[in-house]
VOLUMKE-815188 format. One record per atom (N, C-alpha, C, O): residue in one letter; atom name; x, y, z. Coordinates in Angstrom, 2 decimals. Each point is the difference from the previous one (the first is absolute). Layout:
VOLUMKE-815188
> residuo/atomo/east/north/up
> A/CA/X/Y/Z
...
//
This chain:
VOLUMKE-815188
> residuo/atomo/east/north/up
> X/N/142.35/162.61/170.41
> X/CA/-1.01/-0.12/1.02
> X/C/-1.29/-0.52/-0.61
> X/O/-0.68/-0.82/0.63
> X/N/0.32/1.26/-1.83
> X/CA/-1.19/-0.50/-0.64
> X/C/0.13/-1.50/-0.35
> X/O/-1.00/-0.71/-0.11
> X/N/2.21/0.25/-0.06
> X/CA/0.23/-1.41/-0.29
> X/C/-0.49/-0.87/1.12
> X/O/-0.24/-1.19/-0.21
> X/N/0.09/1.73/1.38
> X/CA/-0.50/-0.76/1.17
> X/C/-1.47/0.25/0.22
> X/O/-0.76/-0.94/0.22
> X/N/0.35/2.17/-0.29
> X/CA/-1.35/0.39/0.40
> X/C/-1.03/-0.53/-0.99
> X/O/-1.04/-0.50/0.44
> X/N/1.26/0.57/-1.70
> X/CA/-1.05/-0.43/-0.99
> X/C/-0.25/-1.50/0.12
> X/O/-1.16/-0.40/0.11
> X/N/2.19/-0.44/-0.14
> X/CA/-0.32/-1.47/0.15
> X/C/-0.64/-0.29/1.35
> X/O/-0.89/-0.85/0.09
> X/N/1.33/1.55/0.99
> X/CA/-0.59/-0.20/1.31
> X/C/-1.50/0.34/0.02
> X/O/-0.81/-0.72/0.58
> X/N/0.48/1.81/-1.22
> X/CA/-1.45/0.41/-0.06
> X/C/-0.79/-1.02/-0.84
> X/O/-1.12/-0.37/0.35
> X/N/1.71/-0.08/-1.45
> X/CA/-0.71/-1.00/-0.82
> X/C/-0.24/-1.25/0.75
> X/O/-1.10/-0.55/-0.06
> X/N/2.13/0.03/0.80
> X/CA/-0.20/-1.21/0.78
> X/C/-0.97/0.25/1.16
> X/O/-0.79/-0.89/0.32
> X/N/0.81/2.03/0.31
> X/CA/-0.92/0.28/1.07
> X/C/-1.48/0.02/-0.48
> X/O/-0.91/-0.50/0.66
> X/N/0.74/1.13/-1.85
> X/CA/-1.33/0.05/-0.59
> X/C/-0.49/-1.41/-0.40
> X/O/-1.16/-0.36/0.22
> X/N/2.07/-0.39/-0.81
> X/CA/-0.34/-1.36/-0.42
> X/C/-0.31/-0.89/1.22
> X/O/-0.90/-0.83/-0.07
> X/N/1.64/1.01/1.17
> X/CA/-0.27/-0.76/1.22
> X/C/-1.40/0.40/0.55
> X/O/-0.77/-0.87/0.41
> X/N/0.44/2.14/-0.40
> X/CA/-1.28/0.45/0.51
> X/C/-1.14/-0.54/-0.89
> X/O/-1.03/-0.43/0.52
> X/N/1.20/0.45/-1.82
> X/CA/-1.03/-0.47/-0.92
> X/C/-0.17/-1.52/0.18
> X/O/-1.12/-0.50/0.02
> X/N/2.20/-0.21/0.12
> X/CA/-0.03/-1.45/0.24
> X/C/-0.70/-0.33/1.32
> X/O/-0.79/-0.95/0.07
> X/N/1.07/1.71/0.94
> X/CA/-0.61/-0.23/1.29
> X/C/-1.50/0.23/-0.04
> X/O/-0.77/-0.77/0.57
> X/N/0.37/1.82/-1.23
> X/CA/-1.45/0.30/-0.16
> X/C/-0.65/-1.13/-0.81
> X/O/-1.08/-0.47/0.38
> X/N/1.67/0.06/-1.42
> X/CA/-0.56/-1.11/-0.82
> X/C/-0.13/-1.24/0.79
> X/O/-1.05/-0.64/-0.07
> X/N/2.06/0.25/0.83
> X/CA/-0.03/-1.22/0.87
> X/C/-1.06/0.12/1.05
> X/O/-0.70/-0.98/0.27
> X/N/0.54/2.14/0.34
> X/CA/-1.02/0.21/0.98
> X/C/-1.36/-0.11/-0.61
> X/O/-0.89/-0.57/0.64
> X/N/0.65/1.09/-1.83
> X/CA/-1.30/-0.09/-0.67
> X/C/-0.32/-1.43/-0.34
> X/O/-1.15/-0.41/0.15
> X/N/2.11/-0.37/-0.60
> X/CA/-0.20/-1.40/-0.34
> X/C/-0.35/-0.82/1.26
> X/O/-0.89/-0.85/0.00
> X/N/1.65/1.16/1.06
> X/CA/-0.28/-0.71/1.28
> X/C/-1.36/0.29/0.58
> X/O/-0.66/-0.87/0.57
> X/N/0.23/2.13/-0.74
> X/CA/-1.34/0.39/0.53
> X/C/-1.07/-0.71/-0.81
> X/O/-1.05/-0.34/0.54
> X/N/1.27/0.12/-1.85
> X/CA/-1.02/-0.72/-0.81
> X/C/-0.03/-1.45/0.28
> X/O/-1.07/-0.60/0.05
> X/N/2.26/-0.01/0.13
> X/CA/0.07/-1.46/0.20
> X/C/-0.38/-0.39/1.39
> X/O/-0.58/-1.07/0.18
> X/N/0.86/1.88/0.84
> X/CA/-0.29/-0.32/1.38
> X/C/-0.82/1.09/0.60
> X/O/0.54/0.90/0.64
> X/N/-1.89/-0.95/-0.83
> X/CA/-0.83/1.08/0.55
> X/C/0.02/-0.01/1.52
> X/O/0.17/-1.03/0.65
> X/N/-0.35/2.20/-0.13
> X/CA/-0.01/0.14/1.47
> X/C/-1.19/-0.69/0.59
> X/O/-1.08/0.05/-0.58
> X/N/1.23/-0.69/1.72
> X/CA/-1.08/-0.60/0.73
> X/C/-0.18/0.75/1.32
> X/O/0.88/0.75/0.43
> X/N/-1.98/-0.96/0.18
> X/CA/-0.25/0.63/1.31
> X/C/0.81/-0.67/1.06
> X/O/0.45/-1.12/-0.21
> X/N/-0.25/1.74/1.33
> X/CA/0.75/-0.58/1.08
> X/C/-0.75/-1.24/0.54
> X/O/0.64/-0.99/0.35
> X/N/-1.96/1.04/-0.27
> X/CA/-0.74/-1.15/0.48
> X/C/0.18/-1.22/-0.87
> X/O/0.17/-1.12/0.49
> X/N/-0.20/1.35/-1.83
> X/CA/0.18/-1.09/-0.96
> X/C/1.40/-0.61/0.15
> X/O/0.15/-1.22/-0.05
> X/N/0.84/2.04/0.22
> X/CA/1.38/-0.48/0.14
> X/C/0.14/-0.83/1.26
> X/O/0.64/-1.05/-0.01
> X/N/-1.23/1.52/1.10
> X/CA/0.10/-0.73/1.25
> X/C/-0.75/-1.34/-0.06
> X/O/0.43/-0.99/0.59
> X/N/-1.57/0.98/-1.33
> X/CA/-0.75/-1.23/-0.14
> X/C/0.84/-1.05/-0.78
> X/O/-0.04/-1.20/0.30
> X/N/0.79/1.68/-1.29
> X/CA/0.82/-0.93/-0.77
> X/C/1.16/-0.53/0.86
> X/O/0.38/-1.16/-0.13
> X/N/0.17/2.01/0.99
> X/CA/1.04/-0.45/0.91
> X/C/-0.53/-1.04/0.99
> X/O/0.64/-1.02/0.24
> X/N/-1.79/1.29/0.32
> X/CA/-0.57/-0.98/0.91
> X/C/-0.31/-1.30/-0.65
> X/O/0.21/-1.05/0.59
> X/N/-0.72/1.08/-1.81
> X/CA/-0.29/-1.21/-0.73
> X/C/1.23/-0.81/-0.29
> X/O/-0.04/-1.23/0.06
> X/N/1.13/1.90/-0.37
> X/CA/1.25/-0.70/-0.28
> X/C/0.57/-0.59/1.23
> X/O/0.70/-1.01/-0.07
> X/N/-0.97/1.60/1.24
> X/CA/0.54/-0.55/1.27
> X/C/-0.95/-0.99/0.62
> X/O/0.23/-0.42/1.13
> X/N/-1.30/0.01/-1.82
> X/CA/-0.90/-0.98/0.55
> X/C/0.72/-1.33/0.22
> X/O/0.87/-0.37/-0.78
> X/N/-1.25/-0.34/1.83
> X/CA/0.70/-1.28/0.34
> X/C/-0.03/-1.01/-1.13
> X/O/0.99/-0.71/-0.20
> X/N/-2.04/0.64/-0.52
> X/CA/-0.09/-0.95/-1.13
> X/C/0.71/0.48/-1.27
> X/O/0.18/-0.75/-0.96
> X/N/0.21/2.01/0.98
> X/CA/0.75/0.56/-1.15
> X/C/-0.88/0.32/-1.19
> X/O/0.53/0.35/-1.06
> X/N/-1.85/-0.45/1.18
> X/CA/-0.88/0.23/-1.11
> X/C/-0.24/1.52/-0.21
> X/O/-0.22/0.74/0.96
> X/N/0.28/-0.33/-2.18
> X/CA/-0.28/1.37/-0.36
> X/C/-1.45/0.14/-0.40
> X/O/-0.63/-0.93/-0.50
> X/N/0.11/2.13/0.73
> X/CA/-1.36/0.23/-0.51
> X/C/-0.02/0.19/-1.44
> X/O/-1.06/0.21/-0.59
//
């Protein structure tokens, strides 16, 4: 029984640690913006001339 539980726990802990690390990297690389800023970017991208701000 321990032949299954120990590796499973190791993989589960490694998955959790990897997920936390990936989340931390993503938060640093792509900082959160306000809703208004995000909507302004969408409106600018949908402009008829296609020009972005």
